[in-house]
C-alpha positions as CSV (number, residue, x, y, z in Angstrom):
1,M,110.1,123.3,114.3
2,T,112.7,120.8,115.2
3,T,116.2,121.9,116.1
4,E,117.5,120.1,113.1
5,N,115.2,122.1,110.8
6,L,116.0,125.3,112.6
7,L,119.7,124.8,112.0
8,C,119.4,123.7,108.4
9,A,121.2,125.4,105.5
10,V,119.1,127.3,102.9
11,R,121.6,126.9,100.1
12,P,124.5,124.5,99.2
13,V,127.4,125.0,101.7
14,F,130.8,123.4,101.1
15,L,133.4,123.5,103.9
16,L,137.1,122.8,103.4
17,I,138.3,120.0,105.7
18,P,141.9,119.0,106.0
19,R,142.0,115.3,105.1
20,P,142.5,113.2,108.3
21,D,145.8,111.6,109.1
22,Q,148.1,113.7,106.8
23,L,151.7,113.8,107.6
24,P,152.8,117.2,108.9
25,S,155.6,117.3,106.3
26,T,153.3,116.9,103.3
27,E,151.4,119.6,101.5
28,R,147.9,119.9,103.1
29,K,145.1,118.4,101.1
30,F,141.4,119.1,101.7
31,W,138.0,117.5,101.3
32,A,135.3,119.9,100.1
33,M,132.3,118.6,102.1
34,Q,128.8,119.7,101.6
35,I,127.0,120.2,104.9
36,D,123.2,120.6,105.1
37,G,123.2,122.6,108.4
38,L,124.8,123.2,111.8
39,H,123.2,120.2,113.7
40,T,125.3,117.3,114.7
41,E,123.1,115.1,112.5
42,H,124.0,117.3,109.6
43,I,127.7,116.7,110.3
44,K,127.2,113.0,110.5
45,R,125.3,112.9,107.2
46,S,127.9,115.0,105.5
47,A,130.7,112.5,106.5
48,K,128.6,109.6,105.4
49,A,127.9,111.2,102.0
50,L,131.6,111.7,101.4
51,R,132.4,108.2,102.3
52,D,129.6,106.8,100.1
53,A,130.8,108.9,97.2
54,R,134.4,107.7,97.6
55,K,133.6,103.9,97.8
56,R,135.7,101.8,95.5
57,P,135.2,98.0,95.0
58,E,139.0,97.5,95.0
59,Q,139.6,99.4,98.3
60,P,137.5,99.1,101.5
61,L,136.9,102.5,103.2
62,S,138.5,101.2,106.4
63,S,141.8,101.1,104.6
64,D,141.7,104.8,103.7
65,P,142.7,106.9,106.7
66,S,141.6,110.1,104.9
67,L,138.0,108.9,105.2
68,K,138.1,108.0,108.8
69,V,134.6,108.9,110.3
70,S,135.9,110.4,113.5
71,G,138.4,112.5,111.5
72,L,135.8,113.9,109.2
73,H,133.5,114.7,112.2
74,H,136.4,116.5,113.9
75,G,137.3,118.4,110.7
76,L,133.8,119.6,110.2
77,A,133.5,120.7,113.8
78,N,136.8,122.6,113.5
79,A,135.5,124.3,110.3
80,L,132.5,125.4,112.3
81,G,134.7,127.0,115.0
82,S,134.7,124.2,117.6
83,K,137.7,122.3,119.1
84,S,136.2,118.9,118.5
85,F,133.0,117.1,117.5
86,D,132.2,116.4,121.1
87,A,132.7,120.1,121.9
88,W,130.3,121.0,119.1
89,K,127.7,118.7,120.5
90,N,127.9,120.7,123.8
91,T,127.7,123.9,121.8
92,E,124.5,123.0,120.2
93,P,122.2,123.9,123.1
94,E,124.0,127.3,123.4
95,L,123.4,127.9,119.7
96,I,119.6,127.2,120.1
97,N,119.4,129.6,123.0
98,F,121.4,132.2,121.1
99,L,118.9,132.1,118.2
100,A,115.9,132.3,120.5
101,T,117.4,135.2,122.5
102,N,118.0,137.2,119.2
103,G,114.6,136.4,117.8
104,M,115.9,134.3,114.9
105,E,113.2,131.7,114.2
106,H,113.0,131.0,110.5
107,P,115.9,129.9,108.3
108,A,115.8,131.9,105.0
109,D,118.1,133.0,102.1
110,L,118.9,136.6,103.0
111,I,121.8,137.0,100.5
112,S,120.8,136.1,97.0
113,W,118.6,138.9,95.6
114,S,117.1,137.9,92.3
115,R,116.5,141.4,91.1
116,M,120.3,141.9,90.6
117,H,120.4,138.7,88.5
118,S,124.1,137.7,87.8
119,H,125.3,140.7,90.0
120,R,123.6,139.4,93.2
121,L,125.7,138.7,96.2
122,T,126.8,135.2,97.0
123,A,127.4,133.6,100.4
124,R,131.1,133.3,99.7
125,Q,131.3,137.1,99.0
126,V,129.7,137.8,102.4
127,S,131.8,135.2,104.2
128,D,135.0,136.5,102.7
129,R,134.2,140.1,103.5
130,I,133.5,139.2,107.1
131,F,136.3,136.7,107.8
132,N,139.0,137.3,105.2
133,S,139.1,141.0,104.3
134,G,140.9,142.2,107.4
135,L,138.2,144.9,107.7
136,P,136.0,145.4,110.8
137,I,132.8,143.3,110.8
138,P,130.0,145.7,109.7
139,D,126.8,146.2,111.7
140,R,124.6,145.7,108.6
141,I,124.9,144.6,104.9
142,F,122.4,145.5,102.2
143,T,121.8,142.4,100.2
144,G,118.4,143.6,98.8
145,V,116.5,140.5,99.8
146,G,113.0,141.4,101.1
147,S,112.7,144.7,99.2
148,S,109.2,144.9,98.0
149,K,109.3,148.1,95.9
150,F,113.0,148.8,95.3
151,L,114.0,148.0,91.7
152,A,110.8,146.0,91.3
153,A,109.7,147.4,88.0
154,S,111.6,145.0,85.8
155,G,111.9,146.1,82.2
156,R,111.4,149.8,82.9
157,G,114.1,152.4,82.4
158,Y,115.7,154.1,79.5
159,A,112.8,153.9,77.1
160,D,110.4,155.4,79.7
161,I,112.7,158.3,80.4
162,H,113.0,159.0,76.6
163,Y,109.2,158.9,76.2
164,L,108.3,160.8,79.4
165,S,110.8,163.6,78.5
166,E,109.0,163.8,75.1
167,F,112.2,162.6,73.4
168,S,114.0,165.8,74.6
169,V,116.9,164.0,76.3
170,S,119.6,161.7,75.0
171,G,122.8,160.4,76.5
172,E,123.4,159.2,80.1
173,H,124.0,162.6,81.7
174,A,120.9,164.1,80.2
175,K,118.8,161.2,81.4
176,F,120.3,161.6,84.9
177,N,119.6,165.3,85.0
178,W,116.0,164.8,83.8
179,C,115.4,162.2,86.5
180,M,116.9,164.4,89.2
181,E,114.7,167.3,88.1
182,H,111.7,165.0,88.8
183,A,113.3,163.2,91.7
184,N,110.4,163.4,94.1
185,Q,107.6,163.5,91.6
186,T,105.6,160.5,90.5
187,V,106.4,160.1,86.8
188,L,105.0,156.7,86.1
189,S,102.1,154.7,87.7
190,L,102.1,151.0,86.9
191,D,100.0,148.0,87.8
192,K,102.0,144.8,88.2
193,E,103.4,143.6,84.9
194,S,104.5,140.2,83.7
195,G,108.2,139.8,84.4
196,W,108.0,141.3,87.8
197,D,108.9,138.9,90.7
198,N,106.5,137.6,93.3
199,E,107.6,140.1,95.9
200,A,106.7,143.1,93.7
201,P,103.6,145.0,94.8
202,D,100.4,145.0,92.7
203,H,100.9,148.7,92.0
204,L,103.9,151.0,91.8
205,D,104.2,154.7,91.6
206,L,107.7,155.5,90.3
207,S,109.4,158.8,91.0
208,G,112.2,160.2,88.9
209,T,114.7,158.7,91.3
210,D,113.1,155.3,91.0
211,L,113.2,155.5,87.2
212,L,116.8,156.6,87.3
213,L,117.8,153.5,89.4
214,Q,115.8,151.2,87.1
215,A,117.6,152.6,84.1
216,F,121.1,152.2,85.4
217,K,120.5,149.0,87.4
218,F,122.7,146.8,85.2
219,E,125.4,149.4,84.6
220,Y,126.6,151.7,87.3
221,I,124.6,150.2,90.1
222,A,125.7,146.7,89.1
223,Y,129.3,147.9,89.0
224,G,129.0,149.0,92.6
225,F,126.9,146.1,93.9
226,N,129.9,144.4,95.6
227,L,131.6,144.2,99.0
228,L,134.9,145.6,98.0
229,G,134.4,149.0,99.5
230,D,131.7,150.0,102.0
231,N,129.2,150.3,99.1
232,L,126.6,148.0,100.8
233,V,127.7,148.0,104.4
234,S,126.9,150.1,107.4
235,P,128.5,152.0,108.9
236,A,130.2,153.2,105.7
237,S,133.6,154.7,106.4
238,R,135.4,153.8,103.2
239,P,134.6,155.1,99.7
240,P,132.7,153.1,97.1
241,E,134.6,150.8,94.8
242,F,133.4,149.8,91.4
243,R,134.0,146.8,89.2
244,M,134.7,149.2,86.3
245,Y,137.8,148.8,84.2
246,N,139.5,150.8,81.4
247,Y,137.4,153.8,82.3
248,N,138.2,157.5,82.6
249,Q,137.8,159.9,85.5
250,D,134.5,161.3,84.1
251,D,133.1,157.8,84.0
252,L,134.1,157.2,87.6
253,A,132.6,160.5,88.7
254,F,129.3,159.6,87.0
255,A,129.3,156.2,88.6
256,N,129.7,157.9,92.0
257,Q,126.9,160.2,91.3
258,I,124.5,157.4,90.5
259,F,125.7,155.2,93.3
260,D,125.3,158.1,95.7
261,V,121.6,158.3,94.8
262,F,121.3,154.5,95.2
263,R,122.9,154.6,98.6
264,K,120.6,157.4,99.9
265,E,117.6,155.4,98.7
266,I,118.6,152.1,100.5
267,E,119.3,154.0,103.7
268,R,115.8,155.4,103.7
269,T,114.4,152.0,104.6
270,Q,115.1,148.9,106.6
271,E,114.1,146.6,103.8
272,G,116.9,144.7,102.1
273,W,119.3,145.1,105.1
274,V,120.5,142.3,107.3
275,E,122.0,142.7,110.7
276,I,125.4,141.0,111.3
277,V,125.2,139.0,114.6
278,P,128.4,137.1,115.6
279,F,128.0,133.9,117.6
280,P,129.7,134.6,120.9
281,G,132.9,132.6,121.5
282,N,133.0,131.4,117.9
283,N,135.3,132.9,115.3
284,N,134.0,130.9,112.3
285,I,130.2,131.5,112.1
286,V,128.3,134.7,111.8
287,F,124.5,135.0,111.6
288,L,122.5,137.4,109.4
289,K,119.3,138.7,111.0
290,G,116.4,139.8,108.8
291,P,112.8,140.9,109.5
292,N,110.1,138.8,111.0
293,G,112.4,136.3,112.7
294,K,114.2,135.3,109.4
295,F,117.9,134.5,109.7
296,D,120.8,133.2,107.6
297,W,124.4,132.3,108.4
298,V,127.8,132.0,106.8
299,V,131.0,130.1,107.7
300,R,134.6,131.1,107.3
301,N,136.2,129.9,104.0
302,Q,132.9,128.4,102.8
303,R,132.4,127.6,99.1
304,D,129.1,128.0,97.1
305,A,129.7,124.9,94.9
306,A,131.7,121.7,94.8
307,F,135.1,121.6,93.1
308,S,134.8,120.1,89.7
309,G,137.9,118.4,88.4
310,N,136.2,118.0,85.0
311,P,133.8,120.8,83.9
312,Y,133.1,119.0,80.6
313,Y,131.5,115.9,82.2
314,P,129.4,114.0,81.2
315,I,130.2,114.7,77.5
316,L,133.9,114.1,78.1
317,R,135.2,111.9,80.9
318,S,138.4,112.9,82.7
319,D,140.4,110.2,81.0
320,E,139.2,111.5,77.6
321,L,140.6,115.0,78.2
322,P,144.0,115.8,76.6
323,T,146.7,116.0,79.3
324,A,147.4,119.7,78.5
325,M,143.7,120.6,78.6
326,K,142.8,119.0,81.9
327,P,141.6,121.6,84.5
328,S,144.8,122.9,85.9
329,A,146.2,122.5,89.3
330,F,145.8,126.2,89.5
331,K,142.0,125.9,89.6
332,A,142.3,123.5,92.5
333,H,144.8,125.9,94.1
334,L,142.3,128.7,93.9
335,Y,139.4,126.7,95.2
336,F,141.3,125.2,98.2
337,M,143.2,128.4,99.1
338,T,142.0,129.4,102.6
339,G,142.0,132.8,104.1
340,E,141.7,134.5,100.7
341,W,139.4,137.4,99.9
342,Y,138.5,136.1,96.5
343,E,136.5,139.1,95.3
344,R,139.4,141.4,96.1
345,L,141.8,139.1,94.3
346,E,139.6,139.0,91.2
347,H,139.2,142.7,91.2
348,S,143.0,143.3,91.6
349,A,143.7,140.9,88.8
350,E,141.4,142.6,86.3
351,T,142.6,146.0,87.4
352,R,146.2,145.0,86.7
353,H,145.2,143.7,83.2
354,Y,144.0,147.2,82.1
355,E,146.7,149.1,84.0
356,E,149.4,147.2,82.1
357,G,147.9,148.1,78.7
358,G,145.4,145.3,78.3
359,S,142.0,145.8,76.6
360,T,138.7,143.9,76.2
361,A,140.1,142.5,73.0
362,T,143.1,140.9,74.8
363,W,141.1,139.9,78.0
364,P,142.3,136.3,78.6
365,G,139.7,135.2,81.1
366,Y,139.7,135.1,84.8
367,T,141.8,132.0,85.2
368,K,144.8,133.6,83.4
369,L,144.2,136.9,85.0
370,L,144.2,135.4,88.5
371,Q,147.3,133.4,87.7
372,R,149.1,136.5,86.6
373,E,148.0,138.3,89.7
374,L,149.4,135.6,92.0
375,V,152.7,135.5,90.1
376,A,153.0,139.3,90.3
377,A,151.8,139.8,93.9
378,R,152.7,136.6,95.8
379,R,156.4,135.8,96.0
380,N,155.7,132.2,97.1
381,Y,153.6,131.4,94.0
382,Q,155.0,129.8,90.9
383,R,153.2,129.3,87.6
384,P,152.5,125.6,86.9
385,T,154.4,124.2,83.9
386,S,152.8,122.8,80.7
387,P,153.5,119.2,79.5
388,K,156.1,119.3,76.7
389,G,157.0,117.2,73.6
390,G,159.7,117.0,70.9
391,Q,159.5,118.6,67.5
392,V,157.5,116.9,64.7
393,G,157.7,117.6,61.1
394,N,154.2,118.7,60.3
395,F,154.0,121.1,63.3
396,V,155.5,124.6,62.7
397,P,157.5,126.1,65.6
398,H,156.6,129.5,66.9
399,R,158.8,131.3,69.4
400,L,156.5,133.0,72.0
401,D,157.3,134.6,75.3
402,G,159.5,132.1,77.1
403,Y,158.5,128.9,75.2
404,C,158.3,127.3,71.8
405,L,154.8,126.5,70.6
406,M,154.5,123.8,67.9
407,V,151.4,124.4,65.8
408,S,149.7,122.2,63.2
409,P,147.9,123.2,60.0
410,L,144.1,123.0,60.3
411,V,142.9,119.4,60.8
412,T,141.4,118.1,57.6
413,I,138.2,116.3,57.0
414,R,140.2,113.1,56.1
415,E,142.1,113.2,59.4
416,F,139.0,113.9,61.6
417,W,136.7,111.4,59.8
418,H,139.2,108.6,60.1
419,F,139.2,109.1,63.8
420,F,135.4,109.6,63.9
421,E,134.5,106.4,62.0
422,N,137.0,104.2,63.9
423,S,136.3,105.1,67.5
424,D,133.5,104.9,70.1
425,W,133.3,108.7,70.2
426,R,130.8,108.7,67.3
427,N,128.1,107.0,69.4
428,D,129.3,108.2,72.8
429,R,128.9,111.9,72.0
430,I,125.2,111.6,71.3
431,E,124.4,109.2,74.1
432,R,126.2,111.3,76.7
433,S,124.9,114.7,75.6
434,S,121.3,113.4,75.7
435,N,121.5,114.0,79.5
436,C,122.6,117.6,79.0
437,S,120.5,120.7,78.4
438,S,122.5,121.5,75.3
439,K,122.8,118.4,73.1
440,L,125.7,118.0,70.7
441,E,124.9,118.6,67.0
442,A,124.3,115.2,65.7
443,D,124.9,115.2,61.9
444,L,128.6,116.0,61.4
445,S,128.4,114.5,57.9
446,A,126.2,117.4,56.7
447,V,129.1,119.9,57.3
448,N,132.0,117.7,56.2
449,L,131.2,115.0,53.6
450,H,130.2,117.3,50.7
451,D,133.7,118.8,50.5
452,D,137.1,117.6,49.4
453,D,138.5,115.7,52.3
454,L,141.7,117.7,52.3
455,L,139.8,120.8,53.3
456,P,139.4,121.8,57.0
457,T,136.9,119.8,59.0
458,S,134.0,121.5,60.7
459,V,133.1,120.2,64.1
460,T,131.8,121.1,67.6
461,W,134.3,122.2,70.2
462,F,133.8,118.9,72.1
463,D,134.7,117.0,68.9
464,A,137.9,119.0,68.5
465,V,138.9,118.1,72.1
466,A,138.1,114.4,71.6
467,F,140.3,114.5,68.5
468,C,143.1,116.1,70.6
469,R,143.0,113.2,73.1
470,H,143.0,110.7,70.3
471,Y,146.0,112.3,68.6
472,E,147.8,112.4,72.0
473,K,147.2,108.6,72.5
474,Q,148.4,107.9,69.0
475,T,151.6,110.0,69.1
476,G,152.4,110.7,72.7
477,L,152.5,114.4,72.0
478,P,150.6,116.5,74.6
479,V,148.5,118.4,72.0
480,R,145.7,120.8,72.8
481,L,143.7,123.6,71.3
482,L,145.4,127.0,70.9
483,E,144.6,129.6,73.6
484,V,143.2,133.0,72.6
485,E,146.5,134.9,73.3
486,E,148.5,132.3,71.4
487,W,146.2,132.5,68.4
488,Q,146.4,136.3,68.4
489,K,150.2,136.1,68.4
490,I,150.7,133.6,65.6
491,S,147.8,134.6,63.3
492,P,148.5,136.7,60.2
493,T,147.7,140.4,60.1
494,P,143.9,140.8,59.8
495,L,142.6,141.8,56.3
496,Y,139.8,143.9,57.8
497,N,139.7,146.2,60.8
498,L,136.3,145.9,62.5
499,N,136.9,149.2,64.3
500,H,137.8,151.3,61.3
501,E,134.4,153.0,61.4
502,S,135.2,154.5,64.7
503,L,138.4,156.3,63.4
504,D,138.7,160.0,63.8
505,E,137.6,162.0,60.8
506,T,141.2,163.1,60.3
507,E,142.4,159.4,60.1
508,E,142.4,157.6,56.8
509,Y,141.3,154.0,56.5
510,D,143.4,152.2,53.9
511,G,142.1,148.6,54.4
512,V,139.7,146.5,52.4
513,E,136.0,147.1,52.7
514,W,133.6,144.4,54.2
515,S,131.9,144.0,50.9
516,D,135.3,143.0,49.3
517,L,135.8,140.0,51.7
518,T,135.2,136.4,50.6
519,W,132.2,134.4,51.9
520,A,132.9,130.7,51.1
521,V,130.2,128.6,52.8
522,T,127.1,127.7,50.8
523,G,124.1,125.4,51.2
524,G,123.1,122.4,49.1
525,D,120.8,124.7,47.3
526,G,123.6,126.9,46.2
527,L,122.7,129.9,48.3
528,T,125.1,131.5,50.7
529,G,125.5,130.3,54.2
530,G,123.5,133.1,55.7
531,E,120.6,132.6,53.2
532,T,120.3,128.9,52.6
533,S,117.6,126.8,54.2
534,H,120.1,124.0,54.5
535,R,121.3,125.7,57.7
536,Y,118.2,124.0,59.3
537,P,118.1,120.2,58.7
538,E,114.4,120.1,59.7
539,T,113.4,122.4,56.8
540,C,114.7,120.5,53.8
541,A,114.5,117.0,52.3
542,G,117.4,114.8,53.4
543,G,118.4,117.2,56.1
544,G,120.5,119.4,53.8
545,F,124.2,120.2,54.0
546,L,126.8,123.0,54.0
547,R,129.9,123.1,51.9
548,F,132.7,125.4,50.8
549,G,131.1,126.7,47.6
550,K,134.2,128.7,46.6
551,E,137.9,128.1,46.5
552,L,139.2,129.1,49.9
553,N,141.5,132.1,50.4
554,W,144.6,131.2,52.4
555,T,147.1,133.5,54.1
556,E,150.4,132.4,55.7
557,N,151.7,133.8,58.9
558,H,155.4,134.8,59.2
559,Q,156.4,131.2,59.9
560,G,154.6,129.9,56.8
561,L,151.6,128.4,58.6
562,P,148.4,128.7,56.5
563,F,145.2,130.2,57.7
564,V,141.8,130.2,56.0
565,T,140.9,133.9,55.4
566,V,137.2,133.9,54.6
567,V,134.5,135.7,56.7
568,D,132.5,132.6,57.5
569,F,135.1,130.2,58.8
570,G,136.5,130.1,62.3
571,E,138.9,128.1,64.5
572,W,138.0,126.7,67.9
573,L,140.2,127.8,70.8
574,D,140.5,126.9,74.4
575,V,138.8,127.4,77.0
576,C,135.1,126.5,77.1
577,T,133.2,128.2,79.9
578,D,129.5,127.7,80.7
579,G,129.0,125.9,77.4
580,Y,130.6,128.6,75.2
581,A,134.1,128.6,73.6
582,P,136.0,131.1,71.5
583,A,136.1,130.7,67.8
584,A,138.6,133.0,65.9
585,N,138.3,134.4,62.4
586,A,141.6,135.2,60.6
587,V,140.0,137.9,58.4
588,T,139.2,140.2,61.3
589,G,141.6,138.8,64.0
590,Q,138.5,138.7,66.2
591,A,135.7,136.3,67.1
592,L,133.8,134.5,64.4
593,M,130.8,136.4,65.8
594,T,132.7,139.7,65.0
595,G,133.4,140.8,68.6
596,P,136.3,140.4,71.1
597,L,137.5,136.8,71.1
598,E,137.2,136.4,74.9
599,R,133.7,137.8,75.0
600,D,131.8,136.8,71.8
601,K,132.0,133.1,72.0
602,C,130.1,130.3,70.2
603,P,128.0,127.5,71.7
604,A,130.5,124.6,72.1
605,H,127.9,122.0,71.3
606,L,127.3,123.3,67.8
607,T,129.2,123.5,64.5
608,M,127.6,126.9,63.9
609,R,125.8,125.4,60.9
610,R,122.6,127.2,61.9
611,K,124.4,130.5,61.4
612,G,125.7,129.4,58.0
613,L,129.2,129.2,59.3
614,K,131.9,126.5,59.7
615,V,134.4,126.1,62.6
616,G,137.5,123.9,62.4
617,F,140.5,123.6,64.6
618,R,144.3,123.0,64.7
619,L,146.5,121.3,67.2
620,C,149.4,122.7,69.2
621,Y,151.8,121.7,72.0
622,V,154.7,123.2,73.9
623,A,158.1,121.9,72.7
624,Q,160.9,120.7,74.9
625,P,163.5,123.5,75.7
626,D,166.1,121.7,73.6
627,A,163.8,120.9,70.7
């Protein structure tokens, strides 16, 4: 193996490099540079890749001091713990000798354990715990990678306990007790099943303990699969910490019980553990040593992905985003903030939300939670301000906490269709989304042009955002979509309480029943939205269509702003994450999908036609203080 291959990265690694030639008096700006390894050739290629990506016909690279080759080489060497690029060249032979002396011969991913799915550790988590937590560097970390039998029986758990106990146990505590009674007995013998990963053995004998951990893998074990406490490190001198919120002491005690079993099991074997081996004389790199010569490494302040200034590309270009909806400077602040233990910051932010009376229904997303945490806990941090505009007649003012929000009625079919037919967006939306895994719903006419054009339009989330930018360019007003919290504050009192079935027997529910609510959407065949075949354009001649088959119910809020109050209509809200965006329903005050607004989102590339639903939107902006 060449030294270049020996020192290669096994995952994307992004290092934060101060841009060369910055004045000391200015706020420091960084490049996030991907580096493919620790070899000097990797450093050179990283600098070249950044320069190639920043090439502009109108400006030669030689005129941009922030892209100076020697400065980029120097910055990367600094990030790797060396005084200069030349010094790093001299360190390279020492690094090769260090690896050989410690029996580290094969680069491998020793961090990301597929059996924990979305709860698996990340390289940044490991890096932050080692370099930014202020805690002693542990001797070992359990990542799970390399475990052959542990948690290998994917798909097994609750149902097996229920069956094996002959249906005599129900509830989490009863299942726990049954498993502990059979802790050291083989309760299930299995040949390898479809869905098990490649590292799983061909045959597994599961004890009661094994089955317990399988059953609670994505609950209590996942809550504790983090590096906040000493849950996964050795020696363990600090108590476990759980990513559990809004819980009671009984829940916490039960989590500790299960995690105690988990901890004892992982300590019975060397599998899944990595040894932490610092590189002598270097404060920025630590190596992780696994079995059979495998090794991995992390760097101080590394990132797992590039910073994206526009998460909606390629469907929406940066210049097509409304000013007030562009990814905030706050996201950049979070990404480029060095020395931060991000996992701890995120945990503290969510803990604060629930301690201050928040709930899952009012959970505003991590961006807002983190912003609140920095405002509350860091005296030197100030919340960024929103762009503002003057008052306009068709927008209704709403006085919220510390600002005046101007809110429009729902955008009508006439308003949206005038934009849609007279802009490039009609063709661009299809062409651009053809390169995405989720293509935008093509036929907007099927959910709009069979209704009176003064009724609310029905569009995808991306169409709503494109209209916001169009309106901003036409009027100069910094319009955007409402945020979840804003919608909750200005919407009328819900007609139906989704949680009334959970009321205590002594409490009386005096609201309307679900069967009394209005469903307004129908298909071209006259059937309701949930029953019509016109939900699926491929199943009916001419593609079919949806329309409002009944006269809509409207309810005004305290400021006189009208809301559609039918079960099958929602309003798109900001923000879209991982392709899903919140859609609010005024009947329930919750998501159109009948759950918490921040959790039960809709696919942003669809109009929800396939569910027999319609989703519209309204505009808003923050008014000038004297407006």
